[in-house]
C-alpha positions as CSV (number, residue, x, y, z in Angstrom):
1,M,-4.4,-12.6,11.0
2,T,-7.3,-15.0,11.3
3,N,-7.5,-18.1,13.5
4,D,-9.3,-20.6,11.1
5,N,-7.3,-23.6,12.4
6,S,-7.8,-22.8,16.1
7,P,-10.2,-24.9,18.2
8,V,-11.8,-21.6,19.3
9,T,-12.2,-18.7,16.9
10,L,-12.7,-14.9,17.2
11,S,-15.0,-13.1,14.8
12,E,-13.9,-9.9,13.1
13,S,-16.5,-7.8,15.1
14,A,-15.2,-9.4,18.4
15,A,-11.6,-8.5,17.5
16,R,-12.7,-5.0,16.6
17,R,-14.4,-4.6,20.0
18,I,-11.5,-6.0,21.9
19,N,-9.2,-3.5,20.2
20,T,-11.6,-0.7,21.1
21,L,-11.6,-1.8,24.8
22,V,-7.8,-2.2,24.9
23,D,-7.3,1.3,23.4
24,S,-9.8,2.8,25.8
25,K,-7.8,1.4,28.7
26,G,-4.5,2.9,27.3
27,N,-2.6,-0.4,27.9
28,K,-1.5,-2.3,24.8
29,D,-0.5,-5.3,27.0
30,L,-4.1,-6.2,27.7
31,K,-5.6,-9.3,26.3
32,F,-9.1,-10.6,26.3
33,R,-9.6,-13.7,28.4
34,I,-12.6,-16.0,28.1
35,S,-13.1,-18.7,30.7
36,I,-15.7,-21.1,31.9
37,N,-17.0,-21.1,35.4
38,G,-19.5,-23.3,37.3
39,G,-22.7,-21.5,38.0
40,G,-25.3,-19.6,36.0
41,C,-28.8,-20.7,35.4
42,S,-27.8,-23.4,33.0
43,G,-24.8,-24.9,34.8
44,F,-21.8,-23.1,33.4
45,Q,-21.2,-19.5,32.6
46,Y,-18.8,-17.5,30.4
47,D,-16.5,-15.1,32.0
48,F,-14.8,-12.3,30.1
49,A,-11.9,-10.2,31.4
50,L,-9.1,-8.0,30.1
51,V,-5.8,-9.2,31.6
52,E,-2.1,-8.4,31.1
53,D,-0.6,-11.8,31.7
54,S,-1.1,-15.1,30.0
55,K,-0.6,-18.5,31.6
56,D,1.5,-21.5,30.4
57,D,-1.6,-23.5,29.5
58,D,-3.4,-20.7,27.6
59,L,-4.5,-21.1,24.1
60,V,-3.6,-17.8,22.4
61,I,-5.8,-16.7,19.5
62,K,-4.9,-13.6,17.5
63,R,-7.0,-11.7,15.0
64,D,-6.7,-8.2,13.5
65,G,-4.4,-7.0,16.3
66,A,-6.6,-8.5,19.1
67,T,-5.5,-11.3,21.4
68,M,-7.8,-13.7,23.1
69,L,-6.7,-16.2,25.8
70,V,-8.5,-19.4,26.7
71,D,-7.2,-21.4,29.7
72,G,-6.5,-25.1,29.4
73,L,-9.5,-26.2,31.4
74,S,-12.0,-24.1,29.5
75,I,-10.9,-25.3,26.1
76,M,-12.7,-28.6,26.4
77,Y,-16.0,-26.7,26.8
78,L,-15.3,-24.3,24.0
79,M,-14.0,-26.5,21.2
80,G,-15.4,-25.4,17.9
81,S,-16.9,-22.2,19.4
82,E,-16.7,-18.7,17.9
83,V,-16.6,-15.6,20.1
84,D,-18.5,-12.9,18.4
85,F,-19.6,-9.3,19.3
86,T,-23.1,-8.2,18.5
87,E,-24.7,-4.8,18.6
88,E,-28.5,-4.8,18.6
89,L,-31.3,-2.5,19.7
90,A,-31.5,-4.3,23.1
91,G,-27.7,-3.7,23.7
92,S,-24.3,-4.9,22.7
93,M,-22.4,-7.9,24.0
94,F,-19.9,-10.7,23.4
95,V,-21.7,-13.9,22.3
96,V,-20.2,-17.4,22.3
97,K,-21.6,-19.6,19.5
98,N,-20.8,-22.9,21.2
99,P,-21.7,-26.1,19.4
100,N,-21.2,-28.1,22.6
101,A,-23.9,-26.3,24.6
102,T,-27.0,-28.5,24.9
103,A,-29.0,-25.7,26.6
104,S,-28.5,-22.1,27.3
105,C,-30.2,-19.3,29.3
106,G,-32.2,-16.5,27.6
107,C,-29.4,-14.0,28.1
108,G,-26.8,-16.3,26.5
109,S,-24.2,-16.0,29.4
110,S,-24.7,-19.5,30.8
111,F,-25.0,-22.9,29.2
112,A,-25.1,-26.7,29.8
113,V,-23.2,-29.5,28.1
């Protein structure tokens, strides 16, 4: 299942990586949570975690068996974003392609709006 109509989307490679992480933990109830926190070198930073429980205000995005949660407060900073997973020579990481970010740091983990 894809999430084309969702305000935040999950790429195929990110869904595949989430499934790998969940499988490695041996707990099928785990979900991938992305949230926005103050801090980082550009003002805000992305936070990623595997969690069991969702909250009432969470946006739930499902793709290819993976579940991603976005809390109600973070959605306004992530509208139109895609969460992707990249594997490069320098390493592998989740990347947020955020059209709302006006600036970001070199490592891509923090941003400004």
